[in-house]
Backbone as JSON Lines, residues from 0, in Angstrom:
{"i":0,"aa":"X","n":[0.84,-1.18,0.0],"ca":[0.0,0.0,0.0],"c":[0.89,1.25,0.0]}
{"i":1,"aa":"X","n":[0.57,2.2,-0.85],"ca":[1.36,3.41,-0.96],"c":[1.06,4.36,0.18]}
{"i":2,"aa":"X","n":[2.11,4.94,0.73],"ca":[1.95,5.92,1.79],"c":[1.79,7.29,1.12]}
{"i":3,"aa":"X","n":[0.62,7.88,1.19],"ca":[0.35,9.14,0.52],"c":[0.99,10.33,1.23]}
{"i":4,"aa":"X","n":[1.53,10.11,2.39],"ca":[2.18,11.19,3.12],"c":[3.69,10.97,3.18]}
{"i":5,"aa":"X","n":[4.28,10.46,2.09],"ca":[5.73,10.3,1.99],"c":[6.3,11.64,1.57]}
{"i":6,"aa":"X","n":[6.57,12.48,2.56],"ca":[6.93,13.88,2.33],"c":[8.2,14.04,1.51]}
{"i":7,"aa":"X","n":[9.23,13.25,1.8],"ca":[10.49,13.42,1.1],"c":[10.33,13.12,-0.38]}
{"i":8,"aa":"X","n":[9.55,12.11,-0.71],"ca":[9.34,11.76,-2.12],"c":[8.56,12.86,-2.84]}
{"i":9,"aa":"X","n":[7.57,13.43,-2.19],"ca":[6.79,14.51,-2.79],"c":[7.66,15.74,-3.0]}
{"i":10,"aa":"X","n":[8.5,16.06,-2.03],"ca":[9.38,17.22,-2.16],"c":[10.39,17.01,-3.28]}
{"i":11,"aa":"X","n":[10.95,15.81,-3.39],"ca":[11.9,15.52,-4.47],"c":[11.24,15.65,-5.83]}
{"i":12,"aa":"X","n":[10.0,15.18,-5.95],"ca":[9.28,15.28,-7.22],"c":[8.99,16.74,-7.57]}
{"i":13,"aa":"X","n":[8.64,17.53,-6.59],"ca":[8.33,18.94,-6.84],"c":[9.57,19.68,-7.32]}
{"i":14,"aa":"X","n":[10.7,19.41,-6.71],"ca":[11.93,20.1,-7.1],"c":[12.38,19.63,-8.48]}
{"i":15,"aa":"X","n":[12.34,18.32,-8.73],"ca":[12.81,17.81,-10.01],"c":[11.88,18.17,-11.16]}
{"i":16,"aa":"X","n":[10.61,18.44,-10.87],"ca":[9.67,18.78,-11.94],"c":[9.73,20.25,-12.31]}
{"i":17,"aa":"X","n":[10.52,21.04,-11.6],"ca":[10.65,22.47,-11.88],"c":[12.12,22.8,-12.14]}
{"i":18,"aa":"X","n":[12.62,22.5,-13.34],"ca":[14.05,22.68,-13.59],"c":[14.5,24.13,-13.54]}
{"i":19,"aa":"X","n":[13.61,25.09,-13.79],"ca":[14.0,26.5,-13.8],"c":[13.83,27.16,-12.44]}
{"i":20,"aa":"X","n":[13.47,26.42,-11.47],"ca":[13.22,26.97,-10.13],"c":[14.54,27.28,-9.44]}
{"i":21,"aa":"X","n":[14.57,28.39,-8.74],"ca":[15.76,28.78,-7.99],"c":[15.93,27.9,-6.76]}
{"i":22,"aa":"X","n":[17.17,27.76,-6.31],"ca":[17.44,27.07,-5.06],"c":[16.79,27.87,-3.93]}
{"i":23,"aa":"X","n":[16.35,27.22,-2.87],"ca":[15.68,27.95,-1.79],"c":[16.49,29.12,-1.25]}
{"i":24,"aa":"X","n":[17.81,28.96,-1.13],"ca":[18.64,30.05,-0.62],"c":[18.61,31.25,-1.56]}
{"i":25,"aa":"X","n":[18.65,30.99,-2.87],"ca":[18.59,32.08,-3.85],"c":[17.21,32.74,-3.84]}
{"i":26,"aa":"X","n":[16.19,31.93,-3.74],"ca":[14.84,32.48,-3.72],"c":[14.61,33.33,-2.47]}
{"i":27,"aa":"X","n":[15.18,32.9,-1.35],"ca":[15.09,33.67,-0.11],"c":[15.7,35.06,-0.3]}
{"i":28,"aa":"X","n":[16.79,35.13,-1.04],"ca":[17.45,36.42,-1.28],"c":[16.69,37.3,-2.27]}
{"i":29,"aa":"X","n":[15.98,36.7,-3.22],"ca":[15.39,37.46,-4.33],"c":[13.88,37.67,-4.24]}
{"i":30,"aa":"X","n":[13.19,36.82,-3.49],"ca":[11.72,36.86,-3.47],"c":[11.24,37.33,-2.09]}
{"i":31,"aa":"X","n":[10.73,38.56,-1.99],"ca":[10.32,39.08,-0.67],"c":[9.21,38.27,0.0]}
{"i":32,"aa":"X","n":[8.26,37.78,-0.77],"ca":[7.17,36.99,-0.16],"c":[7.7,35.67,0.38]}
{"i":33,"aa":"X","n":[8.59,35.02,-0.37],"ca":[9.19,33.77,0.09],"c":[10.02,34.02,1.35]}
{"i":34,"aa":"X","n":[10.76,35.13,1.36],"ca":[11.58,35.49,2.52],"c":[10.69,35.7,3.75]}
{"i":35,"aa":"X","n":[9.57,36.38,3.57],"ca":[8.64,36.61,4.69],"c":[8.1,35.29,5.23]}
{"i":36,"aa":"X","n":[7.73,34.38,4.33],"ca":[7.23,33.07,4.76],"c":[8.28,32.32,5.55]}
{"i":37,"aa":"X","n":[9.51,32.29,5.04],"ca":[10.6,31.59,5.74],"c":[10.86,32.24,7.1]}
{"i":38,"aa":"X","n":[10.88,33.55,7.13],"ca":[11.12,34.26,8.4],"c":[10.02,33.96,9.42]}
{"i":39,"aa":"X","n":[8.76,33.91,8.97],"ca":[7.66,33.59,9.89],"c":[7.8,32.16,10.43]}
{"i":40,"aa":"X","n":[8.17,31.24,9.56],"ca":[8.35,29.86,10.0],"c":[9.5,29.74,10.98]}
{"i":41,"aa":"X","n":[10.59,30.43,10.68],"ca":[11.74,30.42,11.59],"c":[11.37,30.99,12.95]}
{"i":42,"aa":"X","n":[10.57,32.03,12.96],"ca":[10.12,32.64,14.22],"c":[9.3,31.65,15.04]}
{"i":43,"aa":"X","n":[8.44,30.88,14.39],"ca":[7.63,29.9,15.1],"c":[8.51,28.81,15.73]}
{"i":44,"aa":"X","n":[9.58,28.43,15.02],"ca":[10.52,27.47,15.59],"c":[11.23,28.09,16.79]}
{"i":45,"aa":"X","n":[11.69,29.33,16.62],"ca":[12.4,30.03,17.69],"c":[11.53,30.19,18.94]}
{"i":46,"aa":"X","n":[10.25,30.47,18.75],"ca":[9.33,30.63,19.88],"c":[8.96,29.3,20.54]}
{"i":47,"aa":"X","n":[9.28,28.2,19.87],"ca":[8.96,26.88,20.41],"c":[7.54,26.44,20.13]}
{"i":48,"aa":"X","n":[6.87,27.15,19.24],"ca":[5.49,26.78,18.91],"c":[5.42,25.54,18.03]}
{"i":49,"aa":"X","n":[6.4,25.37,17.15],"ca":[6.44,24.23,16.23],"c":[7.87,23.76,16.06]}
{"i":50,"aa":"X","n":[8.02,22.48,15.8],"ca":[9.33,21.94,15.46],"c":[9.5,22.04,13.95]}
{"i":51,"aa":"X","n":[10.74,21.94,13.46],"ca":[10.93,21.93,12.01],"c":[10.14,20.82,11.32]}
{"i":52,"aa":"X","n":[10.06,19.68,11.95],"ca":[9.3,18.56,11.37],"c":[7.82,18.9,11.26]}
{"i":53,"aa":"X","n":[7.26,19.52,12.29],"ca":[5.85,19.9,12.24],"c":[5.58,20.92,11.13]}
{"i":54,"aa":"X","n":[6.47,21.88,10.95],"ca":[6.3,22.87,9.88],"c":[6.42,22.21,8.51]}
{"i":55,"aa":"X","n":[7.35,21.29,8.38],"ca":[7.51,20.56,7.11],"c":[6.24,19.77,6.8]}
{"i":56,"aa":"X","n":[5.72,19.08,7.8],"ca":[4.5,18.31,7.6],"c":[3.32,19.21,7.26]}
{"i":57,"aa":"X","n":[3.23,20.36,7.93],"ca":[2.13,21.3,7.66],"c":[2.22,21.84,6.23]}
{"i":58,"aa":"X","n":[3.43,22.15,5.78],"ca":[3.6,22.67,4.42],"c":[3.2,21.63,3.38]}
{"i":59,"aa":"X","n":[3.61,20.39,3.58],"ca":[3.25,19.32,2.64],"c":[1.75,19.08,2.67]}
{"i":60,"aa":"X","n":[1.16,19.06,3.85],"ca":[-0.29,18.86,3.96],"c":[-1.04,19.98,3.26]}
{"i":61,"aa":"X","n":[-0.6,21.22,3.43],"ca":[-1.24,22.35,2.75],"c":[-1.17,22.16,1.24]}
{"i":62,"aa":"X","n":[-0.03,21.71,0.74],"ca":[0.11,21.48,-0.7],"c":[-0.82,20.36,-1.18]}
{"i":63,"aa":"X","n":[-0.92,19.3,-0.39],"ca":[-1.81,18.19,-0.75],"c":[-3.28,18.61,-0.74]}
{"i":64,"aa":"X","n":[-3.66,19.39,0.25],"ca":[-5.04,19.88,0.32],"c":[-5.33,20.78,-0.87]}
{"i":65,"aa":"X","n":[-4.39,21.66,-1.19],"ca":[-4.56,22.55,-2.35],"c":[-4.72,21.73,-3.63]}
{"i":66,"aa":"X","n":[-3.87,20.74,-3.81],"ca":[-3.96,19.9,-5.01],"c":[-5.28,19.15,-5.08]}
{"i":67,"aa":"X","n":[-5.78,18.7,-3.94],"ca":[-7.04,17.96,-3.95],"c":[-8.21,18.85,-4.36]}
{"i":68,"aa":"X","n":[-8.08,20.15,-4.13],"ca":[-9.14,21.08,-4.52],"c":[-9.0,21.55,-5.96]}
{"i":69,"aa":"X","n":[-7.81,21.45,-6.51],"ca":[-7.59,22.0,-7.85],"c":[-7.46,20.94,-8.94]}
{"i":70,"aa":"X","n":[-7.26,19.7,-8.57],"ca":[-7.15,18.65,-9.59],"c":[-8.5,18.44,-10.26]}
{"i":71,"aa":"X","n":[-8.43,18.16,-11.54],"ca":[-9.67,17.86,-12.26],"c":[-10.18,16.51,-11.8]}
{"i":72,"aa":"X","n":[-11.44,16.45,-11.68],"ca":[-12.07,15.19,-11.29],"c":[-12.49,14.44,-12.56]}
{"i":73,"aa":"X","n":[-12.08,13.19,-12.65],"ca":[-12.45,12.38,-13.79],"c":[-13.59,11.46,-13.39]}
{"i":74,"aa":"X","n":[-14.57,11.39,-14.25],"ca":[-15.72,10.55,-13.98],"c":[-15.55,9.26,-14.76]}
{"i":75,"aa":"X","n":[-15.59,8.17,-14.03],"ca":[-15.5,6.87,-14.69],"c":[-16.87,6.48,-15.21]}
{"i":76,"aa":"X","n":[-16.91,5.81,-16.34],"ca":[-18.2,5.39,-16.86],"c":[-18.86,4.39,-15.9]}
{"i":77,"aa":"X","n":[-20.15,4.39,-15.91],"ca":[-20.9,3.47,-15.06],"c":[-20.88,2.11,-15.73]}
{"i":78,"aa":"X","n":[-19.98,1.23,-15.31],"ca":[-19.86,-0.06,-15.97],"c":[-20.86,-1.07,-15.42]}
{"i":79,"aa":"X","n":[-21.5,-0.74,-14.34],"ca":[-22.45,-1.7,-13.74],"c":[-23.58,-2.0,-14.73]}
{"i":80,"aa":"X","n":[-24.06,-1.0,-15.44],"ca":[-25.17,-1.21,-16.38],"c":[-24.73,-1.87,-17.69]}
{"i":81,"aa":"X","n":[-23.43,-1.87,-17.96],"ca":[-22.95,-2.46,-19.22],"c":[-22.54,-3.91,-19.08]}
{"i":82,"aa":"X","n":[-22.39,-4.38,-17.84],"ca":[-21.98,-5.78,-17.65],"c":[-23.19,-6.7,-17.83]}
{"i":83,"aa":"X","n":[-22.93,-7.79,-18.49],"ca":[-23.99,-8.79,-18.64],"c":[-24.13,-9.57,-17.36]}
{"i":84,"aa":"X","n":[-25.35,-9.79,-16.98],"ca":[-25.59,-10.57,-15.77],"c":[-25.89,-12.01,-16.18]}
{"i":85,"aa":"X","n":[-25.34,-12.97,-15.42],"ca":[-25.57,-14.38,-15.76],"c":[-27.0,-14.82,-15.52]}
């Protein structure tokens, strides 16, 4: 059974699927919104409100929830009515 919360595998796929994406350190230097997000997360760790693992899990969960709301839903044909009954 596949573990849908395999965070490291999801993160690796996200990074490898975006070849033009900046490294996080570079993005921190160049993107003010990204820098603000990182600084807020660092502050929560510093205050002892969350561990790095909890923040990592929360970020992945937020991404999964977002994807579940934005993915197209495919409707499978109703095969029950097409099957012949003995």
